N, C-alpha and C positions, 0 to 999 in steps of 0.2 A: 772444154772449147777450144775452141778452132776459130782460124781468122781465113780473110783471102785479102791482100793487097794491104792489110795490117798496116803496114807504115802510112802509108796513103790515105785509108777509111778509119783510121783507129775504132774499127769495129769487131767485137766479137761475137760467136756466137755460141751459146750456151747449152746444156741437156743432160742430161743424164736417165741412167735406168736402176732402178730397184728391184728387187726382189722382193714378192707380196711376203713374207713371213717379216720384214723388216719396216715394210710401211705405216704411218701413224707415229714413230718415234720420232719424227722431225729431222732424220738425216740426211733429206732431201735438201730441205731448207735450206741446212746448215749446209750443205755442199754447195748450194749457188751461192751463196752467201758468199763463204770462202773464194770461189771462182772469179765472183765481181770485185771482190775488192781486190783480190790480185791484181786484177785487170785495169780498175781503174786508176788505184792510188800508186802499184806498180809496172805496170805497162804505158800506162799515160792513154788507155780506153777513152773514148768519148760515148761509145754507145756499146750495149750488151742487147741481143736480140735471142729470141730461142722461139719455139713453137712446141705446141702439143695438141694432140688430138681431140677434136671441139668436145667429144664424149666426155675426155678426160678432167673431170672437176679437180680432181686435187690434185693436177699437175697443173693445169692454171691458176688452183689453189695458192702454190707455193709463188709462184709467178705475183700473181695480184701481192700477195702478204707481201715481199719483197720491193713493192711500187711499181713493178712491170705495167705498162698500159698496152689494151689492144693496140693492132698494129695490123688488122686488116686478115681475111682468109685465104686458104688456095688450098686443090684437088691435088693429093699425091697418089700414086702406088707402093702401096705395102705388098709384093708379092701380087696377089690375084686381086686383092682387097681394095678399095680406092676407098680413101678416110680423107675427111673435110679436117684441115689442119687451120690453130688459130696462132698467130703472130701474137707475139708482144714485143714491148723493144721498152729498155729503161736506160737512162741516163744517170750521171752522177748525183744531177739535183735532185730526183725520184725516186733514187735509193733508200730505201728502209734499211737504215745500215743495223747491224746485230748491235749487243750493249760488249762483244769481244772485241781482242785483236788479235789481228792476224798474225801469225807469225812464218815468213817464207826463208828456207833453206834455199840456196841455188841459183838465187835468180840472177845475178850477173852472170851465170853460166848457161842460161834461156835467153836473156838480152841476146847475149854474144850472137847465139845461133839464129835468133829470130831477126841480127841485123836493125834492130829498131835504136839504139844508143852509141 
């Protein structure tokens, strides 16, 4: 998770890379859900954004399953390769929350470091 001007924009960006050997186990979805829960419920984020290569149906599927909505495309250089990226956007209202509860340790130190409360 990352953010720029979070105190003003209340927007985070999310993303992950999983090694091929663990694809298909639900780890990416669980990780993204945990990060978004922390951002929305603990940090007061209003928006979570992400992106994936347009050809990456699995990654875009994780985003869609959590409630992210399509939010435009851009082109970026990844090394010498040009990729078309699909952007996605999530709000607390569209978030498909998991059926488990997030446990957070160290939150106060993070908030103090971020200077948001």
